[in-house]
Every structure is written in structure tokens, then in C-alpha cells.
C-alpha positions in Angstrom: 2.3 14.2 -15.7 1.8 10.5 -16.0 4.6 8.0 -15.8 4.5 4.2 -16.0 6.7 2.3 -13.5 9.3 0.4 -15.5 9.1 -3.3 -14.6 12.8 -3.9 -14.8 13.3 -1.6 -11.9 11.3 -3.8 -9.5 13.4 -5.9 -7.1 12.8 -8.6 -4.6 14.2 -8.0 -1.1 14.1 -10.2 2.1 12.2 -8.9 5.1 14.3 -7.2 7.7 13.7 -10.3 10.0 14.3 -12.8 7.2 10.8 -14.3 7.5 9.7 -13.6 3.9 10.3 -11.6 0.8 8.8 -8.5 -0.8 8.8 -6.9 -4.2 9.8 -3.2 -3.8 7.7 -1.0 -6.1 8.9 2.4 -5.0 10.9 4.0 -2.3 12.0 7.6 -1.5 13.7 9.8 -1.3 16.6 7.4 -1.0 16.7 3.6 -1.3 18.8 3.3 1.9 17.7 6.2 4.1 14.1 6.0 3.0 11.2 8.0 4.4 8.5 6.0 2.6 8.4 2.6 1.0 5.8 0.8 -1.2 6.1 -3.0 -1.6 4.1 -6.2 -2.1 5.0 -8.9 0.4 4.4 -12.6 -0.2 3.1 -14.3 2.9 3.0 -18.0 2.4 2.8 -19.2 6.0 2.2 -17.7 9.5 5.0 -15.3 10.2 6.1 -12.3 12.3 6.2 -9.0 10.5 9.4 -7.0 11.0 9.7 -4.3 13.6 9.9 -0.8 12.2 10.0 1.7 15.1 8.8 5.3 14.4 7.0 4.1 11.3 3.4 4.1 10.3 2.4 0.9 8.5 -0.6 0.6 6.2 -1.3 -2.6 4.5 -4.0 -4.6 2.7 -4.2 -8.3 1.7 -4.6 -8.8 -2.0 -5.6 -12.5 -2.4 -7.2 -13.7 0.8 -8.0 -12.7 4.4 -5.2 -11.8 6.8 -5.2 -12.0 10.6 -2.8 -9.8 12.5 -2.0 -10.9 16.1 -0.7 -8.1 18.4 0.9 -8.8 21.7 1.0 -5.1 22.7 -1.8 -4.3 25.2 -2.5 -1.0 23.5 -3.7 -2.7 20.3 -6.5 -5.1 19.5 -5.5 -8.7 20.3 -6.3 -9.8 16.7 -7.1 -7.6 13.7 -9.2 -9.5 11.1 -8.6 -8.1 7.6 -10.8 -9.1 4.6 -9.3 -8.9 1.2 -8.7 -5.2 0.2 -9.4 -4.0 3.7 -6.8 -1.5 4.9 -5.1 -1.7 8.3 -3.0 1.2 9.8 -0.8 0.5 12.8 2.5 1.4 14.6 5.3 -0.4 12.8 7.1 -0.7 16.2 4.4 -3.1 17.3 5.2 -6.0 15.0 2.3 -8.4 14.7 2.3 -12.0 13.8 0.3 -12.8 10.6 -1.9 -15.8 10.1 -3.6 -16.9 6.9 -7.1 -18.3 7.2 -7.4 -18.7 3.4 -3.9 -19.7 2.6 -1.1 -17.7 1.2 -1.7 -14.1 0.1 0.2 -11.1 -1.2 0.1 -8.0 1.0 0.4 -4.5 -0.4 2.5 -2.7 2.2 3.1 1.1 2.7 5.5 2.3 5.3 6.0 6.0 6.3 8.7 7.2 8.7 7.8 9.7 11.4 10.1 12.3 9.8 8.6 12.0 6.3 8.0 15.2 4.5 4.6 14.1 3.3 1.5 12.3 4.4 0.8 9.1 2.6 -2.6 7.4 2.5 -3.3 3.8 1.3 -6.6 3.1 -0.5 -7.8 -0.2 -2.1 -11.1 -0.5 -4.0 -13.0 -2.0 -6.9 -12.9 0.1 -10.1 -16.2 0.2 -12.0 -16.5 3.0 -14.5 -14.7 6.3 -13.7 -13.2 7.6 -10.5 -11.8 11.1 -9.8 -8.5 11.2 -8.0 -8.6 14.7 -6.4 -5.7 17.1 -6.4 -2.7 15.8 -4.5 1.1 16.2 -4.7 1.1 12.9 -6.5 -0.6 9.5 -6.7 0.8 6.0 -7.0 -1.5 3.7 -8.9 -1.3 -0.1 -9.0 -3.8 -2.1 -11.0 -4.5 -5.3 -9.2 -7.0 -6.9 -11.6 -8.6 -5.8 -14.9 -7.5 -2.7 -16.7 -7.5 1.1 -16.2 -6.9 4.3 -18.0 -5.4 7.3 -16.3 -6.3 10.7 -17.8 -5.3 14.2 -16.9 -7.0 17.6 -17.7 -4.3 18.1 -20.4 -5.8 14.9 -22.0 -2.6 13.0 -21.4 -3.5 9.4 -21.1 -1.9 6.2 -19.9 -3.3 2.6 -20.3 -2.6 0.2 -17.5 -3.2 -3.6 -17.2 -3.2 -5.9 -14.2 0.2 -5.8 -12.5 1.1 -2.3 -13.9 1.9 0.7 -11.7 2.2 4.4 -12.5 2.8 7.8 -11.0 0.3 10.6 -11.5 0.6 14.3 -10.4 -2.2 16.7 -9.7 -5.9 15.8 -10.3 -6.6 12.7 -12.4 -9.5 10.6 -13.7 -9.1 6.8 -13.6 -11.6 4.6 -15.5 -11.9 1.0 -16.3 -12.9 -2.3 -14.7 -11.2 -4.3 -12.0 -9.5 -3.4 -8.7 -6.9 -0.8 -7.9 -4.6 0.1 -5.0 -3.8 3.7 -4.6 -1.3 5.7 -2.5 -2.0 9.4 -2.1 0.9 11.8 -1.3 0.0 15.1 0.5 2.7 17.6 1.3 1.8 17.9 5.0 3.4 16.7 8.2 2.6 13.0 8.6 0.1 11.7 11.2 1.4 10.0 14.3 2.5 6.4 13.8 0.8 5.3 17.0 -2.5 4.5 15.2 -4.0 1.0 15.1 -7.1 0.8 13.1 -8.7 -1.2 10.2 -11.2 0.1 7.7 -14.7 -1.2 7.8 -14.9 -1.8 4.1 -12.5 -1.9 1.1 -11.2 1.6 0.3 -12.3 3.2 3.5 
């Protein structure tokens, strides 16, 4: 099944620490007692990210580089993220963000330790066709360009820059531009005590 995300359902919310705002794209299973949350934050100046204990955070800058400064000794002092490079770290170790290229949007995925699924954030260029393997479901966000989602049943959905959609099972996505993906797997989540950055977009 393919389902476009209705734009009127999107809402802006202040950060928990009041230092910025985010557009919430999806949250589940409940908006208040959520286990996972997908949003796009606007970072217009150096600011501290909110503290989310017992939460795995995955994020990638969409417009320019992002530097994450950690004060906890168990993490790198500074994590340098290029555009579309994914970082994964413990949400209870709230870093300070700085902006070497000026303001940027940040795609942000948060997963509570008690979540009933494992969520994985991917960001990559889309040139031609890409197979999205079997998963409980996929969240697809088209950052630039255009894309077509297609299932084995031949169900299709056309997406333009800024559009988001849900897809279940295995899917084929084709087009030109850049996409951000969240894969849902019905497995116990990994520990939130990880602090890593991918070495290339989509890794």
C-alpha cells in the first residue's frame, strides 16, 4: 500500500528546550506518548539540542554542514556532518549545534528505547531506480527533484520535492533528485548509547 502524507496534517512545534522549531512529519503510535517521531528542524543559529533520555537520535543536515559539539566524554568532542550525512547518537547526550555554512534544516528521527520496531534513517541521491527491500514499512521524503514509488501490484505514487509518503512491503523508487528514507523493521530496537556518523551520504 502507498499513501501520500497529507500536507494539512503537518504542524510546527517548539523544541522541548525552546531553542528552535520543528515541523513534525509523523509520530507514533500516539502523539503524546510517542515511541518514534520524524521531523524537520530549522536551525538558524548555534543552539543546544533538547535532551531526550533513553532515546536514539538519528539526523542529517539537508541544506549545509552541521557540527555537533558533545560535552560528554564518551562521545567525540565534535561530530562534523556534511550535507546528507547521517549521525546516530544517544538523545540523552544533548549536543550543541554550530553552522559553518549558515542556517540549515535537519531531518530528525527519534526512537524511544521501548519502541516496538527498529527505525533506520537513510539519505541519498536518487538517480534512476532504487529497490527498497521488504520491510514493515518505509517513510519516504523527497528532498529535491521528483520520484515515483511503485509496488509489485503496480500501484504507483508520484512525489515532488517536499512530498512525503508511506509505503509497505518491498517497493521500487525511481526518479532524479535526493530522498530521505526511514525504514521500519519489526524487531527490538538497538541500544540508544551509540554515537556514530556515516562516512558518506546514505551509509
